[in-house]
N, C-alpha and C positions, 0 to 999 in steps of 0.2 A: 504494500500500500504506500502511496506517495503522499507525504504530508509537508505542508509549508510551515516552517518555524518562523520565517520572516518573509514578508512580501514587499515588492516595490510599488511604484505608482500604478494606478489602474490603466487599462488599455484605453479607456475613454479620455483620461487626462493626457496620455501620450499622444493620442490622435489629435486632440485639440492643440497641443503644442506644435505638432507637425503641420497643422493647417496654417498656423501663424507664420511659421518659417516659409512655407510654400508661397504665401501671399507676398511676403517681403522680397523673396528672391525673384518672383515674376516681375515685380515693378523695377527692380534694379537692372535686371537683364534687358528689359525693354528699353530703358534709358541708354544703356551702353550700346545697344544695337542701333539706336537712333542718333545718338550724339557722339559716339566714339570716345576719343581721348578726353574731351571736356567732361564727359560723365565719369570716366574712370578717375580723373583727377579730383572731381567733386566728392566722390565716394571715398577715395583714399584720405582726403582731408577730413571728411566727416567721421569716418570710423577709426582711422589710424593717426590722425593729426600729421599726415605725411604728404608733402607736395613738393618734391625736389624738382630741379630744372629738368632732369631726365630720370625716368624710372629705371631705364636700362643702365647697368653699371658699365663704366669704361674699363679698359684694361688696367689703367693706373689704379682705379678704385679696387679692382679685384686683387691686384698685387699688394695694395695697402692692407687689405683684409688678411691676406696670407702672412704678411710681415708682422701683423699684430698678434699672431698666435704663438704660443710657446712651441718649440720644436717637437716636444713630446706629443702635443695635441695633433699636430700635423701627421706625425707617425701613427698615432692611434686611428686617425681618419683613414690613412692609407692601408693600415692593417684590416680594418673593417671592410673597406672597399675591395681588397684582394680576396676576402672570403666570399663576398657576395658575387664578385666577378667570376670566381672559380666555379661556384655552383651554377651560375647562369650559363657558363660555357659548357658545363656538363649537360645541362638541360638542352641547350641548343644542339649539341652533338647527337642527342637522342632523336632529333627530328630530321628525317631524311627526305630529300626530293626523290620521287619515284617515277619510273616509266615502265609499263609492262605491256606485253602483247596479249590481250585478253581473248581475242579470236584471231585466226590467221589474217594478217593485214590490218588489224585494229590495234592502235597503240594509244593507251590512256596513261595520263600522268598527273602529278601535281607538283607545284613549287611552293616553297615557303618564302613569301615576299615581304620584306619589312615595310611597315607604314612609313610614308615619306617624312612626316613631321609630327612631333609629339610635344605637348605642353605638360610639364611636370609641376605639380603644386607641392610645396613644402610648408607645412604648418609651422608657425613660429611666433605667434602673438603672445601666448602665455608661457610656453616652453619652446626653446629653439630646437626643433626636432631634426637635428643634423642627420640622423640616420635615414630620414625619408629621402634625402638627396641621393644617398647610395642606392636605395631600393629602386627608385624610378630611373634616374639618369644612367647609372652603371648598367642596369638590365636592358634599357633601350639601346645603349651603345653596343652591347654584346649582340643584340638582335640585328644590328645594322641600320638603325634609323639614321637618316641623313641629316635631319635638322632637329635638334633637341633644345627647346627653350624652357626656362624654369622661372617660377615666381615664388618668392617667400616674403612675408610681411616684414616691416621694420620691427626691430626689437629694441624697446626703450629709446625710440627716436632715431634709429640708425640701422643700416644693414648689419645683420649679425655676422661677424667675421668668420665664425666656424661654419655657418651654413654656406656662406659665399665660397669659402675655401673648399668645402665638400663638393659643391656644385661644379666648381672649376676643375678640381682634380678628377671628378667623375666624368667630365667631358662635355658639359653643357655648352652649347654654342652661343646662347644669349641668356643673360642673367638679369632679372628685374627684381627690384625691391618693391613689391606690390602684393597686397594680401587680400584674402576674403573673396566675396562674390565678384568684386571688380577685377581681381586677377584672373579668375577662372573665365569670366565673361570676356575679358579682353583677349585671352589666348584663343578661345573658341570662335568668337565672333569677328575678331580682328578690329583694329582701329587704324587711324592714319599712320601710326608709328609702329604698330605691332602686326605683322602678317599673321593671319589665322593658321591654326594647326589642324591636323586631321584627327587628332586623338588627345584626350585629356586623361592624365593618370595622377594618382597620389591621394593620400588620405586628407581629412579635414574635419572641421566641426559640422554641425547639422546644416549650417547655411551653405558651406562649400559642397557638401554631399548633395543637397537639394539642387544646387546650381548645376552640378554635373548631371543629375537625373533629368532636369529640364532641358539641358543642352544635348542630351543623347539623341541622335538622329541627325542633327546638324554636324556633329562630330561623334567619333567613337569614344567610349570610356572604358576604363579597365574594369570597374565594378562599383557597386554602391558601397562606399567606405565612409561611414559616418562615425560618430563617437565610438571609441573603443569599447570592447566587451571582453570579459573573461569569465570562464567557467572552471572552477577547481573541482575535480572529481577525486574524492579521497575516502579511504576507509580507516580502520583503527590503526593501521601502520603509520599513519601521518599524525602529526601533533598540531595543537592549536596555534602555536607560534608560526610554524611553517605555513599553514593554511591562511592565517590572518595576514602574514607578510605578503603573500602572493596575491591575495585579494586586494589589499590596499595599494599594492604596487601598480595596479591598473586603475583603481578607482581614482587615483590622483590625476589622471589625464584630464578630467573635466567633470563638471557637476551633473552630467547626464550619462555617465559611463557605468553600465551595469556590471556588477561583480556578484557572482553566484557561487555558493558552495553547494555541491551535490554529494551527499554522503549516505552511507548505510550505518553510520555510527552516531547515535544520539549524544554520546559523551564528546566526540570530536565536535559535533555541531555546537554544543553548549560551551566547550572550551574555546572554540574559535570566536564565538560571539563575545565572550569575556575578553579574549586577547585583543580583538579589534578595538574595543573601548579603551583598553590599556595602551595600545600603540598609538591611538589617536591623541593621547595626551602629550606625546613627544614627537610625532612625525611632523617635520617641517611643512609638508604639504597638506596637513590636516584640514585647513580651512576649505580646501577643495574636496579632498577625499571623504571627509565626514558628510558633506552634503550629498555626494554621489552615493555613499553607502546608505545613508538614511533614506533617500528617495528611490534608489534603484537597486540596492543590495537585496539579495535573497538567500535564504538557507532552506534547502529542500532535503527531506529525509526519505530514503527509500529502504526497502528490505533486502534487495538482492542486487547483484551486478547487472542482471538482465533488466531490472527496473531502471537502474542508473543509465544503462545504454539507451533505453527507450526514451527516457526523459531528456538525456543529452541530445539525442537526435531531434527531439521536438524543439528544443531551445535553439539548436544550430548556431552555437556561439562562434564568434570570431576566433578567440583563443581558447583552447581546452587543455588544461594542465591536469595530468593524471598522476596521482600519488597514491597508488594502491599496491597491494602485494603482487598483483598480476597486471601490470600495465599493458602487456601484450593482448590481453583479452579485449581491451577497448580499441586497440589498433585493429584487431581482427574483425570487430563487430560494429564499430561506429561508422556511419556514412555521412553525417552532416556536421562539418566543422571547417573552419578556415585553416587552422594549423594545430597539430597535436604536439604536446611536450610531455614526453614519457619518462616518468620517474622523478624523484625529488632532486636528482643531480642537475637537471636542466630546469629552465623556467622561461616565462614569457619575455623577460627583459633580455635574455640571450638572443632570442629570435628578433626582438625589436631592434637591437643595436648592432650585433656583431657576428653572429655565428655563421650566417651565410644564406639561410632561407629568407624569403621576402616577407616583410612585415605589413605590406598593404594587403589586407584581407577582407573578406565579405562580412558585413554586419547586418543587423535587423533581419535575420533569417535567410539572407541571400546565400548562405552556405548550403542551402537545400538544392541549389541549382548551379553554383559556380564555385571554383576555387579562387585562390588569391592571385595577385599580380606575379607573373613569371615571364620568362623570355618569350614564350609562345603567344602571350597577349599582344605583343608588338608585331606579330607575323600574320599575314593573311595567307591561308592555305588555298591556293587557286589552282583549279584543274585545267587541263587542256587535252585535246585529242587530235590525232592525225590518222587518216584512213587511206589504204591503198584502193585503187579502182575496183577490183573484184569484190573486195570487202564492202565498199560503199554500196554496190548494187545489192549484195546480200542483205545488209542491214536495212537498206532502203525498202526492200519488199516487206519486211516485218513492220517497219515504221509506217509505211503507206497504209497498211491494213489497220494498224492501231490508231492512226489519225482519223481514218474514216469512221472507226468505232466511236470516237469522241466528237465527230462532226466538225473537225478542224480542216476545212478545205485548203487553206493556204499552207498549213503544215504538210498536208498530203502532197501538195504540188511540189514542195521542196524535195520530199522523198522520191516522188515519181520522176523528177528531172534527173536525179542521180541514177536511178534504175535505167532510165533511157540512155543517159550518156555513157555509163560505165558498165552496164550489163551486156552480156553476149547476145547477139541477134538470135532469134528463136531457132533458125536453121543450125547455128553453131551449137546451141543448147541440145538440140535433138541429136546431133552428131556426137557430142561429148557424152551424152547419156548412153547412146548405142555403143560407143567405144568402151564405156565403163562396164557394160553388161558383157 
């Protein structure tokens, strides 16, 4: 039996909040579409108090950001990027172009073609999410994207040196200090000074996520990546300190970040609830994490591993951390998750920052139908075909009859023309059949 020891906000409240966000985003995108740079500048001034002469950073400004960082920080960024690049290259190598002869004279194939231009959004208003630069730009670069532009909001009134350095080292072609809906809108819709891109990627707050959703169709998007979510699956082998630390480690992202404990141990559930209250007394980010935990935190008690799997698949969380005696059971049986972290030795922050898997992952139940950002998201798998004359006539006969079945006269004419042009004259067919007998 599944019991809730702690619940978050109601679905009705969440839906009402979403409606307000949707309305705000619609208005801002419409203004950017109509007024271009002027609207972008107005919104940047309004929301970020930021209106530089140029939102795009010059080479001198980029180099100044690099010079402002301690050498160790630059090396840390390079280390993280090397892990992400290595795993992305392994993923890319697993995707092969193919061409096969499926019938005598019929050759079918596909090619993996990189998207031509991508806009990468890097959140950084509250926390400078340096790692998001690696996840989007490095991965797009490995995929072979020709033009990669990136936007990150100002941090405390200036470009954040570490974000700028990470974007530059990752290989971004254009770097803009610009945040929020105005950044996403400018990249997708284009302005007088920013050429539009073909695809948007990167995480963000509810407004950025909604902007990407509304822009989908005009551009491609990686996935719906809104406020972060974490699900800790644990049994009696885990302790309250570990569970609480890992829940609050994600709750600190923002005031609407769900953090859920799913367990079959009532003792662990109660220990974790007590430990969270204790840690919130000293956690520097408690002003944010406490709001998130109070409004969106949940504790769910199950009886069995099977119930835990079923509930985890229902939740379809972005991050799922498994700290049980048998983590493999959950790897074998779970189907809905953004990323799994198996065993107490790893954790979500490893995945968020450095280990090599991508941290841009599906939220709000999107893990039911998509995985996270990876090199394949930047590639279009496009098919082609080539056919020899005799094969064209053979396929054409089947195609002609099937077109007639559906009533498509124009389609049938296409097939019939190939039969006429490339098929053997009836006298030759008769002779060939007689010879075969």
